[in-house]
C-alpha positions in Angstrom: 61.9 -34.9 3.9 61.3 -32.8 7.1 58.0 -31.9 7.4 56.1 -34.5 5.0 53.9 -36.5 8.2 52.6 -32.9 8.7 49.1 -32.3 7.6 48.0 -30.3 4.4 45.7 -27.7 5.1 43.2 -26.9 2.2 43.8 -23.6 0.4 39.9 -22.5 1.0 40.9 -23.8 4.9 44.4 -21.2 4.6 42.4 -18.0 3.0 39.4 -18.8 5.5 41.6 -18.9 8.9 44.2 -16.1 7.6 40.8 -14.0 6.9 39.1 -14.6 10.6 42.4 -13.8 11.6 42.4 -10.4 9.8 39.4 -9.5 10.6 39.6 -10.4 13.8 42.7 -7.6 14.5 40.4 -5.2 12.7 37.2 -5.5 14.3 37.7 -7.4 17.5 34.8 -7.8 19.5 35.4 -6.7 23.0 33.5 -4.8 25.6 35.9 -2.2 26.6 37.0 -1.7 23.5 34.0 -0.6 21.7 32.8 1.5 25.0 35.8 3.6 24.4 35.6 4.3 20.7 32.0 5.1 21.2 33.0 7.4 23.9 35.9 8.9 21.8 33.7 9.0 18.7 30.7 11.2 20.5 32.9 12.8 23.2 30.7 11.6 25.6 31.1 9.5 28.9 27.9 8.6 30.3 25.9 5.7 29.2 23.1 6.5 31.7 21.0 3.6 32.6 20.2 0.6 32.6 24.4 0.0 33.0 25.7 -1.8 30.2 27.4 -4.6 32.1 27.1 -7.9 32.1 24.8 -7.9 29.1 28.1 -6.4 26.8 30.8 -8.4 27.9 28.8 -11.8 27.7 27.5 -10.3 24.4 30.9 -9.9 22.9 32.0 -13.1 24.4 29.5 -15.3 23.1 29.9 -13.5 19.9 33.9 -14.1 19.9 33.6 -17.7 20.8 30.2 -19.9 19.5 28.7 -17.5 16.7 31.2 -18.7 14.0 31.1 -14.9 12.2 32.7 -14.2 8.7 34.4 -11.3 8.4 31.6 -9.5 6.8 29.2 -10.7 9.7 32.0 -9.6 11.9 32.2 -6.2 10.4 28.6 -5.3 10.5 28.4 -6.6 13.9 31.1 -4.7 15.2 29.7 -1.1 12.8 26.4 -2.3 14.6 27.5 -2.1 18.3 29.4 0.5 17.9 26.4 2.8 16.5 24.3 1.4 19.5 26.7 2.6 22.1 27.2 5.5 20.5 23.5 6.6 20.4 23.2 5.3 23.6 25.7 8.6 24.9 23.9 10.6 22.9 20.3 9.7 23.8 21.8 9.8 28.0 22.9 13.1 26.9 19.5 14.4 25.7 17.7 12.9 28.8 19.8 14.4 31.1 18.7 17.7 29.5 15.0 16.8 29.0 14.3 14.9 32.4 11.3 17.2 33.6 9.7 17.3 30.0 10.5 13.9 29.4 8.9 13.0 32.9 5.7 14.5 32.3 5.0 12.8 28.6 3.1 10.5 29.6 2.6 6.7 27.7 -1.2 5.9 27.8 -3.1 2.8 26.8 0.0 1.4 24.1 -1.2 -1.8 22.2 1.3 -4.3 21.9 1.0 -6.9 19.2 2.6 -10.2 20.1 2.3 -14.3 19.9 3.7 -16.3 17.1 6.5 -15.2 15.0 5.6 -15.2 11.1 2.0 -14.9 12.4 0.8 -11.5 11.1 2.2 -9.2 13.9 3.6 -7.2 10.7 1.2 -6.7 8.5 -1.3 -6.0 11.5 1.4 -3.8 12.7 1.7 -1.4 9.4 -2.4 -2.0 9.1 -3.1 0.0 12.9 -0.3 2.4 11.8 -2.1 3.7 9.1 -4.4 5.5 11.2 -3.4 9.1 11.8 -4.0 8.6 15.4 -2.1 6.1 16.2 1.7 5.9 16.4 4.3 3.3 15.9 8.2 3.9 16.2 9.5 4.3 12.7 12.5 2.7 11.5 14.6 6.0 10.5 12.8 7.2 14.6 15.0 4.0 15.9 17.8 3.8 14.0 18.7 7.8 14.6 16.8 8.9 17.5 18.2 11.9 18.3 17.5 14.5 18.6 13.7 14.1 18.9 11.7 14.0 15.6 9.2 16.9 14.8 6.4 16.1 13.1 6.4 19.7 10.8 9.6 18.5 9.5 7.5 15.5 7.8 9.1 13.6 5.4 12.2 16.0 5.1 14.2 14.9 8.4 17.4 14.0 6.2 18.0 11.4 8.8 15.5 9.5 6.6 16.8 9.6 3.4 20.2 8.0 5.5 18.0 5.4 7.1 16.9 4.4 3.6 20.8 4.4 2.1 21.9 2.0 5.4 18.6 -0.3 4.1 20.1 0.3 0.5 23.2 -0.9 1.2 21.8 -3.9 3.3 20.3 -5.6 1.2 22.6 -5.3 -1.3 24.7 -7.5 1.2 21.8 -9.6 2.4 19.4 -9.7 -0.9 17.4 -13.1 0.7 17.1 -10.9 4.0 14.4 -8.6 2.0 12.2 -11.9 0.6 11.5 -13.0 4.1 11.3 -9.8 6.0 11.4 -6.3 4.2 12.1 -3.1 5.9 12.3 0.5 4.6 12.7 3.4 6.4 9.4 4.6 7.0 8.1 1.1 7.8 6.8 0.2 11.5 9.8 -1.2 14.0 10.0 -4.0 16.1 10.6 -3.3 20.4 13.4 -5.9 20.0 15.6 -3.0 18.2 15.0 -0.4 20.4 15.6 -2.8 23.6 18.6 -3.7 21.4 20.5 -0.3 22.5 20.2 -1.7 26.7 22.2 -4.6 25.1 19.1 -6.8 26.8 17.5 -7.9 23.4 16.5 -11.2 21.8 17.4 -9.3 18.2 20.8 -10.5 19.0 19.8 -14.3 19.1 18.0 -14.1 16.1 21.2 -13.3 14.0 24.2 -15.0 16.2 24.1 -18.4 17.9 24.8 -17.5 21.0 24.0 -20.1 24.0 25.8 -18.3 26.8 24.3 -15.2 25.8 21.2 -16.8 25.5 21.5 -18.6 29.0 22.0 -14.7 30.3 19.2 -13.1 28.8 16.9 -15.8 29.6 17.5 -15.7 33.1 18.2 -11.7 33.8 15.6 -9.1 35.3 13.7 -7.6 32.2 12.0 -4.8 33.5 15.3 -2.5 33.5 15.0 -3.1 28.9 11.3 -2.0 29.3 11.5 1.0 31.4 14.2 2.3 29.0 12.0 1.6 25.8 9.4 3.6 27.9 11.4 6.2 27.8 12.4 5.9 24.5 9.2 6.4 23.3 8.1 9.5 25.9 11.9 11.1 23.9 10.3 10.3 20.5 6.7 12.0 21.3 8.4 14.7 22.6 6.8 17.1 20.1 4.2 14.7 19.6 2.3 13.4 22.3 -1.3 12.3 22.6 -1.4 9.5 19.8 -1.6 5.8 20.8 1.4 3.7 20.7 1.3 0.6 18.0 4.4 -1.5 19.2 5.5 -5.0 18.2 7.6 -8.1 18.5 7.1 -11.7 18.8 9.3 -11.7 21.6 7.1 -10.4 24.2 6.2 -13.6 24.8 9.5 -13.7 27.0 8.7 -9.9 29.2 4.9 -9.8 29.9 5.4 -9.8 33.6 7.9 -6.7 32.9 6.0 -5.4 30.0 2.7 -5.1 32.1 4.8 -3.3 35.7 5.8 -0.7 33.3 3.1 -0.3 31.2 0.5 -1.2 33.0 -2.2 0.1 30.8 -1.7 -1.6 28.0 -3.2 -3.9 25.8 -1.8 -7.3 24.2 -2.6 -9.1 20.4 -1.9 -11.9 20.3 -1.6 -13.6 16.9 -2.2 -17.0 16.1 -1.3 -19.2 13.3 -0.8 -22.9 12.4 2.4 -23.7 14.6 3.8 -26.1 11.3 3.8 -23.5 9.4 4.9 -20.6 11.5 8.0 -23.3 12.0 8.9 -23.3 8.0 8.9 -19.3 8.0 10.6 -18.6 11.2 13.3 -21.3 10.5 14.2 -19.9 7.0 14.1 -16.4 8.3 16.7 -17.4 11.1 18.6 -19.2 8.7 18.9 -16.3 6.4 19.3 -14.0 9.1 22.2 -16.6 10.9 24.2 -16.4 7.5 24.7 -12.7 6.8 26.9 -13.2 9.8 28.2 -16.2 10.3 29.3 -19.6 8.7 26.2 -21.6 7.7 24.6 -23.8 10.1 23.1 -26.5 11.0 20.0 -26.1 9.1 18.4 -29.0 11.4 19.7 -27.6 14.6 18.1 -24.5 13.8 14.9 -26.2 12.9 15.0 -28.0 16.1 15.6 -24.7 18.4 12.8 -22.9 16.7 10.1 -25.9 17.0 11.6 -25.4 20.8 11.9 -21.6 21.7 8.3 -21.1 20.2 6.2 -24.4 21.8 7.8 -23.0 25.3 6.8 -19.4 24.1 3.1 -20.1 23.7 3.4 -22.5 27.3 4.6 -19.5 28.6 1.6 -17.2 26.8 -0.9 -19.6 28.4 0.7 -19.7 32.2 0.8 -16.1 31.7 -3.0 -15.5 31.1 -4.5 -18.6 33.9 -2.2 -17.0 36.2 -3.3 -13.4 35.8 -7.2 -13.5 35.5 -7.3 -9.9 35.9 -5.9 -9.2 32.6 -7.8 -11.2 30.5 -9.6 -7.8 29.3 -6.5 -7.0 28.0 -6.2 -9.6 25.6 -7.2 -9.7 22.2 -6.8 -12.8 20.1 -6.2 -12.6 16.0 -6.0 -15.6 14.1 -4.1 -15.7 10.7 -6.4 -17.1 8.8 -8.9 -14.4 9.7 -6.4 -11.2 9.2 -5.5 -12.4 5.7 -8.9 -12.9 4.7 -10.5 -10.2 6.1 -8.0 -7.5 7.2 -10.3 -4.5 7.5 -12.8 -7.1 9.4 -10.0 -8.4 12.3 -8.9 -4.5 12.4 -12.7 -3.2 12.9 -12.8 -6.1 16.2 -10.0 -4.9 17.4 -11.2 -1.3 17.5 -14.3 -2.3 19.2 -12.3 -4.1 21.4 -9.8 -1.1 22.3 -13.0 0.8 22.5 -12.0 3.2 19.8 -14.3 4.0 16.7 -12.5 3.7 12.7 -12.5 6.7 11.3 -13.7 6.7 7.5 -9.8 8.7 7.0 -8.0 5.3 8.7 -10.2 2.9 6.8 -9.6 4.3 3.8 -5.7 3.9 4.1 -6.0 0.5 5.7 -7.7 -0.4 2.6 -4.8 1.0 0.3 -2.7 -0.7 2.1 -4.3 -4.2 1.8 -5.0 -3.5 -1.6 -1.2 -3.2 -2.2 0.1 -6.1 0.1 -0.2 -9.1 -2.3 2.7 -10.6 -0.7 -0.2 -11.9 1.7 -1.8 -13.7 -0.6 0.4 -15.4 -2.6 2.6 -17.5 -0.4 6.1 -17.5 -1.9 8.3 -21.1 -2.2 10.5 -22.3 1.4 11.3 -25.5 2.8 9.7 -28.3 3.6 9.5 -29.0 7.9 11.3 -32.1 6.3 13.9 -29.8 4.8 14.6 -28.6 8.1 14.7 -32.2 9.7 11.7 -31.3 11.9 9.3 -34.4 12.5 5.7 -32.9 12.0 3.7 -35.3 13.3 6.1 -34.7 16.8 6.2 -31.0 16.2 1.5 -31.7 16.3 1.6 -32.9 19.8 4.4 -30.2 21.2 1.7 -27.8 20.4 -1.7 -29.7 20.9 -2.6 -27.6 24.0 -2.1 -24.6 22.7 -3.7 -25.6 19.2 -6.6 -26.1 21.2 -6.6 -23.5 23.7 -6.6 -21.1 20.8 -8.9 -23.2 18.1 -5.8 -23.1 15.7 -5.3 -25.9 13.5 -1.9 -27.7 13.6 -2.0 -29.5 10.6 1.0 -30.6 8.2 1.7 -27.5 7.1 1.5 -27.3 3.2 4.8 -26.9 1.1 5.2 -24.4 -2.0 
């Protein structure tokens, strides 16, 4: 019979191929299509500076050819990129109208929390954001920044409810993500989300395996992304200047030179933790986020990549600090073990180093947050290094220089 020697495609394979083809037809990720759709949606044409290319084309091509997106992930990425581009158009229009006001709106002595991922930086960010004298970008402000928020609206801005609704749906789609990285409309947001509007951001690497885009990101000049972030912060504080910005992202390790060029009076808080514990936690987060967008990858590949990226980042930090002794006083080192054992003492030391008094009101608010954050006192079950295919002794050797330099334990992480 004709065709008897043809390979039999499993039913699951046929359905998967059909779903992929249909979703690609509906939500094809291509730079010009996405840009034109955003322009049509907003009625605006100018995306402002920095230009979208070549970042957008490299990103979309890498997503199409390398990420192995499943239909839901493709839809989510298509929606996300469309929203980013539409907001870029609206921001560019607003900034043209407010150019003089923005230029005069100075960003003074910001604090950037960075260092190892999963090393308490989120907890510290939330603590410092409790001080009324500090200012942190909130999730809703980053998601819906136009128009610039007004302090008199307080918690009544309708964009807060809109962001909360979006995050509610996100938690329905990805309940595991909320376990490892809970996010709410009014919690402080990361700098990578702000820089994602430039399409030059580590955010995309955390959600998809896109090696071509990663290669581009590692070789590109990050100065325009930081200059754009400064203008974004000036926009957010347009109606309430004067407070100190408290900002956070572990990925600033890749842009320290650009960060200090754009924010020359910045202070850096570098958080430290046993790197083997970091590897377990960071790999779990990457696995959860990637599963939201793409088909399950190789857990061993994720673990090996996380080890390489984190170790390389810490060596980069050491080189930068050694090469810039003039900035030694701008770095404050915070150990995860000390932060979780006595958060308020850690905060007091940070305030002492930056030369700012910690008010009674701020201390009380921070204490209330600490009492409610039980997740920093009870460890949740997560995969061990063995589960991730990572050899603990080999990785411990990779981090010997870092652990010796900053006095961090580098033994086998405890499971459970």
